[in-house]
Structures are given as C-alpha cells and as structure tokens.
N, C-alpha and C positions, 0 to 999 in steps of 0.2 A: 504492498499500500505506499502509495504517494506522502512525502514527509511535510505535509503544511505549515511546520513551524517557522514564525516569523519574524524578522525583527522589525519593528517603524518607530521611527526616534528613540531608539534604546529601547521600548518598551516590546517585552517579551511577549508574542500571542502565540495562539495554539491554532488559530488559523487567519488565513489574509481577510477573513469577510468580514466588517462592519458595521453595525447598524448605525446609520449616520444620524446627525441631529433632526429630530420631528419630534409630533407628539408621542411617539413610540414611548421618548422616555418616561414620560409621565404616570405607566402602567408595568407596574414594578413585575408583575404576576407573569405580562407579557414579557418581558426582559428576561425572566429566568428562563421561562422557554424557548424566547433566543437563542439564549448560552447553550443551555442543555443541544440545541438542533444545530449550533456550530458557530455562532458569532465569538471573535477571538478579542472583540471589544465595545464598547459602548461610548457614542457621541449624545451627550443631552443637549435637548430643545435649545435652541439661541436665548440668553438672554439677551435683555435690548438694554441699552440705557437710558433710551425714553421710557421706554414703560414705566422702571422705577423712578425717575424724576417725576413722572404724571401722579404715581400713587403718591409718594412724599406729599405733593405738593395737594394732592383732593384730603389726605388725612389733616396738613395743614389747614386747609380751609374751611370744613368741616367739623374739626375738635379744636386742635392748636388755637384759632382765632376768635374763640367762644371762651375760652378757659379764666380771664379774668374780667368778663363782663361784669360779674357779681358777685357779691362774697362770697355766694355759695356752690358757685359755678364748678367748683372741683370734686365735691360731693356727689353730685350727679350726672357727670360728663364723663364718658370712661377715659382710662390712660390707654393712651395711645400703643404703649406696648404689647396691647392683647391683641393687636390685631396685625399677623403675618403678610407684612409688605415689604415693599422692596425688592432686596435680596434675600431675606429670612427664610423665605420658603424653598425657594432654589437650593438655599448650601443648605439646608436640613435634609430636602431629599438628595442633593449630591452626598451629603454624609452616610444617610441611609441606603443608597444604591452601593456604596464603597464598602459598605460592612456587610451586605447580602450578595456582591455578585464575586466570582471569582476571578475577572478580567479588567482591565486597565476600562476606566471609566473618565473620559473627557467631558470638560466642560467645555460650552460653545456660547462664546462672547463673541454681540454684533452692539458696536459703541459708537458714538458720534462725536467723541471730543478725546485726545489724546490723556488730560489727565483724566478723564472717565475713566477711560478703557484702563490705567496705568490701575487705580485705586481698586476696580473691580476684579480687577486679573488675581491683585495679592489678595483679597479674600479668598477666590476660588480655589485657590493654591493652597491657602491656611486651611478651606473645608474639605480638601482631600482630592484634591483631581489631580489624575495623573497626567495630564499634558492640557494645555491651552487652544481651544482652537479658534481663532482671532477670522472673523467677518466681514473685508476688507467691501463692504455694501453702499459704494457712495455713488450715488445717481447724481452726477453736475447740470445745474440747470443756469448756472450762471457763466454766460457769455463771452466775458471777461476774465474764468480762469481757466489756463491751457493743461493742456495734460500730464505736461509736466510739471508743473503746480500740483496738479491732483497725487500724482505719484510721490511727491514730495513728500505732502504732509503725512499720504500713508505709510511712506519707508517712517517716518518719525515716530510716528504712531507707533509703530510694529518693535521699534527700538528701543522705547519706553517702556514698553509691557515687559522685551526680551532681558534690560537691564532690571527689570524688578520681582521678575521671578527666576526660581530655579530649577521650574519643570519645563520639560520640553513646549514652543510654542510652535504650532502650526497654522498657514495663512489660508484661508478657503476663499480663492480667485474667481473673478468673472474671466469670459473671454475678451473681453474689450478692450484689450491693450493693444498697442499699437505690435509691441514684441516681448511676447510672455517668458520667454526665455533671457531677455537680457534682463526684467524686470523682477523675476525669478532670480538670478544672481544678485540683484540689490539687495533683495529680502534677506541671503543665503548671509552678504555682506553684514548686514542691521543683526545676526543675530537669528535667525528664525532655523528652525530644524527641520521643518517640511513645508509642503505647499499641498491646497486639495484642489484640484481642477472635475470640474468647473462649477461654481453657485450656478442658480437657475433663479432668473431674474421674474418673479410673479408680475409680469405685466398686465394692465387689466385691459381687458377689451372695451368697446363701446356697444350700449344698448341703444340700437336706431328707435326703436319704438317708443322707449322712456327716455330717451336724452340721459341715461345714466352709465355708470362704466360696471363692468361685470368683472368681478375680483374675485370669483370662484377658483378657487387650487386646481390646476389639472397635474395630473403625475405623469409621468415621466414615461417615455416609451425604449425600445431597443435603439428606435432612431435615433436617439440622442448622444448614442454612445462614440462615433465616429468622430465629434470634435474632439473628445477626450483621449481618444489611442491617437490622435494625431498632434494632441501637446506632451501627452507622452514620449510619445516617440521621440520626437524634439528635446526635450529636459533629460532624459534618459543617461546618465553618465556623463552630463555635460552641466549639470548646476550640481553640487555639494548638498542637498536638504535630500532628506525620504520623502516620496510619491504619490499621494493618492488621490483613486479617480471616483469620483460620485457625478450619477445622474447617465440613467443609461442601461444599467447594471440590472436583467432582469432573469437572466440563467447562468449556468454553469460556465456556458460557450463565453457569454459577456465578459464573464468574470476572467478567463482563461485568456481572451483577447487582451483585457486590459492591463494585466499581467507580464503576457508578454510584448509589450508594448514600452514595458517596465515600471509598473503601478508596484510599490509593494504591496500595498493593500487596495479593498474596492470596498466603498461605502456605499449601501443601500437606505431606500426610505420606501420607494413606492411598492417594488414589489412583496415589502414587509406590512406596508398598508393595504394591498389586495387582498393577501392569503396567508400573514401570519408566520408561524413558525415555519408552514410547511414549503412557505419558499426559502426558508433558511435552506433545511435540510436539502430539499432536492436543489437546490445550486451547487451544498457544498459536494455531494455526490458524481453531480457531473462533471465538478470543475476537477474533481480527483481522479473520475476516471477518464475525462481525457487527457490531464498528465499521465496517469499509470498507462493509457493506449499506446503514448507515442513517449513513450520510453523515459519520461522525467520521474527519476527517485524522487527528490525534493524541488515545490515549489518554486527554490530559490534557482534552481537549473536552468528554470523556463525563463525567468524572469530577464526583460529586455532583450530578449533575442532579434525581437523585430522592431526595436528601437533603432533612428537613423542609422547611430555608429555601426550596429551589429546586424543591420536587415539586410539580404542577398540584393538587393534593388536599393538603397536610399532614394535614388530620384525619386521613388515613388513616391517618398510621402513631402519632397518640394515641388518645384514647379511646373515637372514634367508630368506628374498625375493629373493634373487640372487638363493638361490638353490632350490627357489618352483617356480622360473622362468624356469629355467632350466629343472623339473619336468616336468611342464605344455607344457611344449615343445615336451618333447619327448614321453608321456600320449595322446596327439593331434592323431586326429583318422586318420587310414590311414599312420600311422608311425610304427615302429617295433623298 
C-alpha cells in the first residue's frame, strides 16, 4: 500500500487530504468522522476582523453606552463578559478541536488591517493553532491604487504576522496577480512558510427581475482545477514554500493531478459539503489506488513530476500550450 504520510510546513500529516476552511469546522462530530475517513489536517473557517469589530461595537451600543445613565443601571444591565462575542467563541472552539482531534488544526484569518491581523494571529497561536492560514482577500476599488501598492501592503501585513508568531504561516492567494511566482517568492522572503492556490472569490450575480444581487454560494467543480494545476506546476521547485491546492478537488484523480503538479496537500470543502465523510474516504481510496497502480511506493515519489521543471514537455505549461489548444479546437471532427 502506498505510503501517504506527508510533511506540510513542518507539520506531519497521515495523508495529504485536508479539510479546507468552511462551515464544516463548526461541526465537531463531522470533523471526527472526516478525520476517521482520512483527513490529515483541518483548517477552521475564516475569522473575519470586520466581524469581530462589528460585534464589539454592537455590545458597546446596546450595553456599555447605557451603564452610567442612572444610579441603578449597573444592577439591571447584563455584564458584557457574559456574552461570547469577538474572538472568544472561535478561540474556545479551536481549543476544543485541538483536544478532540489527533491531527493538526489550522486557524484561518481574514484580516483587514496590518495591526488587526497581528493581534488576532497572536491570540490564535496562544489558543493552540498548529499553523495560521492568512487570506489575502483584497478587492481593490480605488483606481488610484496600483497593483504594486496592493502587493506591498499585503507583504507588509504578512511580514508583521510572521514576526509575531512562531507557528507556520500559510498565505491563501487569489489567481489575480500579474506574476504569481514572483509574488510567492516575495512572500517567502518575508517569512511565509506556504501558499494555498487559489481562493475562490464569491462574486455576486445580478438578478434582472428584482434588480438585486444574487449572493448564493456556488460550490466548486472539477472544472476549476486546471487553474490550480497550472499555478502548482509553475511554483513547484522554484519557490521555497510548501504548496497547497484548494478549489476543484472532487475525486482521488483530482488529488493525484494536484500532487503530480507539485501540491504538498490538497484542501477540500465543496465535495465534503456535498457528500461528507463518504467523499473523504472515496477520494482517499482513489488516490491511493492510482498511486499504487502506477508504481509509487509513497506520495512523495509522485509529487511534482508534472511540474514545469520535471514535465516531459515543459512548454505545455507555457504559451505554447495556448496555441496547441486553439489548434486542437479547430481540428475537431465536424469543424471547418
């Protein structure tokens, strides 16, 4: 049987299959089943800095602001410490997961300001996070801000977090950088231990009948995987960070493709939201079966053999592939 033991940012995992940040992390019984089915690690749902700030402001408006309105106010207004707001519920749940799960548990942080990210990251480390996943989820709407300025701000944010915590820090990226490899190399230079490709932007659609926005969540499909495979192939062996793929992993063959292109681990959410532990166990069996059938004694032997540096035809990952795809479309039967 193929050995699936994996090293990811210094963490030892039984398998390269990781439960991605999603609402699944709020359900401990489900996580226990996913770990039993083959998950090697768990990433908690994202903690949003704006959400914490909003909850704290709400407490201030509805309780604190009335405390001294009259002499008896403190006797009938509730103690704000009785309400689990801000980071407390998240930190408590993180400690609970660490106590109950025998796999690494990563905290996921979606911050808005450099100072905020740093403070939150330190609290997550203190609560026992095995590592921290930072989401660089910036939607730039200011036409006066250049891409270079956005990247510099993001790099400074990552630098501050890395300098304040001792656990590994991974950065979850969007695909919308002019040069993903160059930016990842800069992330490594400021101390990031890993990157995750790619974050899925939940962009709303327009409802014509109601002139409103459709903000429903649409789960990923395997059709989204090639974008990740291309990035992995360009990064593997060329940047000094661990690589994770997320988005489009719905089968063991999808996981195998990502690993062949260079992924240390694959993160999954949509497939697990749809089918739960059955999906995890099926993907594990398919991945192990494919590796064994193709003569790999361990997952490490297969990792990166289809990357830009190792592929039998590296040009296929570059511009030449675009021309070949166009030529292939024109040559299909029935087309003139």
